PAPA-287623 format. One line per 4 residues: number of its first residue (from 1); their letters; for each residue x, y, z of N, C-alpha, C. Coordinates in steps of 0.2 Angstrom, whole numbers. Atoms other than C-alpha are relative to their C-alpha. Example, Ala and Ser with C-alpha at 12.3 -4.5 7.8 and 13.67 -1.06 7.14 Angstrom:
BEGIN
1	AS	4/-6/0/62/-22/39/4/6/0 | -4/-6/-1/68/-5/36/-4/5/3
***
This chain:
BEGIN
1	XXXX	-6/-1/-3/175/361/-104/5/2/0 | -3/-7/-1/182/373/-109/9/2/-3 | -7/-2/3/203/379/-108/1/-2/7 | -6/5/-6/216/368/-97/8/4/-2
5	XXXX	-8/-1/1/233/374/-95/7/-4/2 | -4/5/-5/249/364/-95/8/4/-1 | -7/-3/-2/268/366/-95/4/-5/-8 | -1/3/9/274/366/-114/5/-4/0
9	XXXX	-6/4/4/291/360/-113/-3/-10/3 | 2/6/-3/283/343/-103/-2/-4/-4 | 4/5/7/277/327/-112/2/-6/-4 | -6/3/5/278/316/-124/0/5/-7
13	XXXX	-3/-3/6/286/322/-139/-2/-6/-8 | 1/7/7/276/317/-154/1/3/-7 | 1/-3/5/279/333/-165/7/2/0 | -5/-5/-2/294/344/-169/-4/7/0
17	XXXX	3/-7/-5/290/357/-157/3/7/-3 | -5/-3/-1/306/367/-159/-2/1/-10 | 5/-1/10/300/366/-181/-6/6/1 | 6/-5/3/285/374/-179/1/7/4
21	XXXX	-1/-6/1/292/387/-169/4/4/-3 | -4/-5/9/304/391/-182/-4/4/-3 | 4/-3/3/291/394/-192/-4/5/3 | 3/-3/-3/281/403/-180/3/6/-3
25	XXXX	-4/-7/0/293/417/-180/3/3/-6 | -1/0/7/298/415/-199/-5/4/-2 | 5/-3/3/281/417/-204/-4/8/2 | 0/-6/1/279/432/-194/2/5/0
29	XXXX	-3/-6/4/290/444/-205/0/-4/-6 | -3/3/8/290/432/-222/-8/-3/0 | 9/3/0/269/430/-226/4/-8/-5 | -2/5/4/277/418/-239/0/-7/3
33	XXXX	0/6/-4/280/406/-224/-6/-4/2 | 6/3/-6/264/405/-217/-2/-6/-4 | -4/8/1/263/390/-228/2/-6/1 | -4/0/-3/274/383/-220/-3/-4/4
37	XXXX	2/-1/-7/269/386/-206/-9/-6/1 | 6/2/0/249/380/-210/1/-9/0 | 1/8/0/255/363/-215/3/-5/7 | -4/0/-6/266/363/-200/-6/-4/5
41	XXXX	4/-3/-8/253/366/-186/-9/-6/-5 | 4/6/2/241/352/-198/3/-8/4 | -2/7/-3/254/339/-194/1/-4/5 | 2/-2/-9/254/344/-176/-2/-4/1
45	XXXX	7/1/-4/237/342/-174/0/-10/-4 | -1/7/2/238/324/-185/0/-4/6 | -7/5/-5/252/318/-171/-5/-2/5 | 3/0/-8/242/323/-158/-9/-6/1
49	XXXX	7/3/4/223/316/-166/1/-8/0 | -1/9/2/233/298/-170/3/-3/9 | 0/1/-8/240/298/-151/-5/-3/4 | 5/0/-5/223/301/-144/-3/-5/-4
53	XXXX	2/9/5/215/285/-157/4/-4/4 | -4/6/-1/229/275/-150/-4/1/9 | 5/1/-3/220/279/-134/-7/-1/1 | 8/4/5/204/270/-141/-4/8/3
57	XXXX	4/-6/1/196/289/-140/1/5/-7 | 2/1/4/189/296/-156/-2/7/-1 | 0/-8/-1/192/316/-159/3/4/-5 | -4/-3/6/197/330/-170/2/7/3
61	XXXX	-5/-2/-4/211/340/-165/1/6/-7 | -3/-4/5/217/357/-174/5/3/6 | -5/-1/-4/234/363/-166/3/6/-4 | -2/-7/3/239/383/-167/7/-2/4
65	XXXX	-4/0/-3/257/381/-165/4/9/4 | -3/-7/-1/259/400/-164/-2/2/7 | 4/2/-7/247/398/-146/4/-2/1 | -1/4/-4/254/383/-142/-8/-5/5
69	XXXX	9/1/-1/233/378/-141/-3/-5/-7 | 7/4/6/223/362/-147/-6/2/4 | 8/3/0/206/363/-149/-1/-6/-4 | 8/8/1/195/347/-148/-5/1/-5
73	XXXX	6/3/1/180/343/-155/-1/-5/0 | 5/7/2/168/326/-156/-3/-1/3 | 5/2/-4/158/317/-146/3/-7/6 | -5/2/-2/166/312/-131/-8/-8/3
77	XXXX	5/8/-6/154/292/-121/-2/2/6 | 3/-2/-8/158/298/-105/5/7/3 | -2/-7/-6/164/313/-93/9/-4/0 | -8/-1/0/178/303/-90/5/-3/-7
81	XXXX	-2/2/7/182/299/-109/4/8/-2 | 0/-11/1/180/319/-111/8/4/5 | -5/-2/-4/194/322/-96/6/-3/-2 | -6/0/3/206/311/-103/3/0/-6
85	XXXX	-2/-8/5/206/319/-122/4/4/2 | -3/-7/-2/212/334/-112/6/-1/0 | -7/1/-4/225/327/-103/5/-4/-6 | -7/2/5/233/316/-120/4/6/-3
89	XXXX	1/-7/4/229/333/-128/7/3/3 | -4/-4/-3/240/343/-114/6/-4/3 | -6/2/-1/254/331/-109/2/-1/-6 | -3/1/8/260/334/-127/5/5/0
93	XXXX	-4/-6/4/278/342/-128/-3/6/-3 | 1/-3/4/274/359/-136/-8/5/2 | 8/-3/0/255/362/-131/1/1/7 | 1/-5/-9/251/375/-117/-6/-1/1
97	XXXX	6/1/-5/234/374/-116/-7/-3/-10 | 4/3/3/221/363/-123/-10/3/0 | 9/-2/-3/201/371/-125/-3/-7/-4 | 4/4/1/190/357/-127/-5/1/1
101	XXXX	6/-2/2/176/360/-136/-4/-7/-1 | 4/8/0/168/340/-134/-7/2/3 | 8/3/-1/149/335/-131/3/-6/5 | 2/7/-3/146/321/-119/-5/-2/1
105	XXXX	6/4/-1/137/309/-120/-6/1/6 | 3/3/-5/134/304/-103/1/5/6 | -3/-4/-1/136/321/-93/1/-2/10 | -3/6/-11/145/316/-73/3/6/2
109	XXXX	-1/-6/-3/151/329/-63/10/0/0 | -5/0/1/171/333/-65/5/-2/3 | -6/3/-6/186/326/-59/4/5/3 | -7/-3/-2/200/338/-49/6/-3/-5
113	XXXX	-8/1/3/218/339/-58/6/1/6 | -4/1/-6/231/338/-49/10/1/-6 | -5/-2/7/249/346/-60/8/-3/5 | -7/5/-7/264/333/-51/7/4/-2
117	XXXX	-9/-4/-1/280/342/-46/3/-6/3 | -5/3/-1/296/337/-41/-1/-3/7 | 3/3/-7/295/323/-27/-7/-4/0 | 6/2/-1/277/318/-31/0/-7/-3
121	XXXX	-2/4/-2/273/301/-27/-9/-1/-3 | 5/0/-4/257/293/-32/-5/-4/7 | -1/4/-7/256/285/-14/-2/9/0 | -1/-5/-2/260/303/-9/-8/7/-4
125	XXXX	3/-2/4/248/313/-21/-10/-3/3 | 7/3/-2/232/301/-17/-2/-2/9 | -1/-2/-6/235/303/2/-3/10/0 | 1/-6/0/234/322/-2/-7/3/0
129	XXXX	8/-1/4/216/321/-12/-4/-6/2 | 3/5/-3/210/305/-3/0/0/10 | 1/0/-9/216/306/15/3/-8/2 | -3/7/1/223/287/9/8/-1/-3
133	XXXX	-5/2/8/240/282/0/-2/-6/-2 | 2/5/2/235/266/-3/-4/2/-4 | 5/-2/5/223/273/-14/2/2/-5 | -5/-1/5/236/277/-25/-3/-4/-7
137	XXXX	-1/5/4/230/261/-36/-11/5/-4 | 6/-5/2/213/273/-40/3/6/-6 | -2/-7/3/223/289/-47/6/-2/-6 | -4/5/6/235/275/-57/-6/-4/-8
141	XXXX	5/4/5/217/267/-66/-3/7/-5 | 4/-9/4/210/286/-69/5/2/-6 | -6/-2/2/225/289/-78/4/-4/-8 | -2/6/4/228/274/-90/-3/3/-7
145	XXXX	-6/3/2/232/271/-102/5/5/-2 | -7/-6/0/244/290/-102/2/-6/3 | -7/4/-5/252/281/-87/0/-7/-5 | 1/8/3/258/262/-91/5/-2/8
149	XXXX	-4/5/-6/269/260/-73/-3/6/3 | 3/-5/-5/262/269/-57/7/5/4 | -7/-3/0/282/274/-53/2/4/-3 | -2/-3/3/281/284/-69/-2/4/-1
153	XXXX	5/-6/1/274/300/-66/6/6/-3 | -5/-5/4/284/318/-71/-2/4/1 | 1/-8/-2/286/335/-67/-2/6/-5 | 5/-3/4/275/344/-76/-5/-3/-5
157	XXXX	5/5/5/262/331/-82/-8/1/4 | 7/-2/-4/242/335/-76/-2/-9/3 | 4/10/0/234/318/-70/-6/4/3 | 8/-2/-1/214/318/-67/0/-3/8
161	XXXX	2/5/-5/211/313/-50/-10/0/3 | 9/3/-3/191/305/-48/-1/-2/4 | 4/-2/-8/180/307/-33/0/-9/1 | 2/5/-4/179/292/-21/-4/-6/-3
***
């Protein structure tokens, strides 16, 4: 699937991003700090992995705090599941990019993506992509369980826009 970019400051706060950033800075000048950074990276990866598992999507996650990159691998049962894993990883604070290396059991065409900006609503997004604002439930369903309410989207969030 490849590499996807996200807004680092937006998303779920699953781990101490500031703590990881401080460890990255310290490890750049002090080689003895590297084990601490490695432990924080592993802790962040486990937090993201647990979040993905709570969405009923099982994968292996590695996190690099120096670049804000998540590498995700494993087998996805469908294209939709593969895309949801990317969004779960990327819509986490302190993650700048996701490198999705997963294989998919049932390949299908990839969905489009939309970066939410201030003032966006699911209705407006549906109007833009489908020409019909009343089709917003399709976008909401495509982004569940990451979205719990159609009125709760935030700037910087990346949404999956499936084909009609």
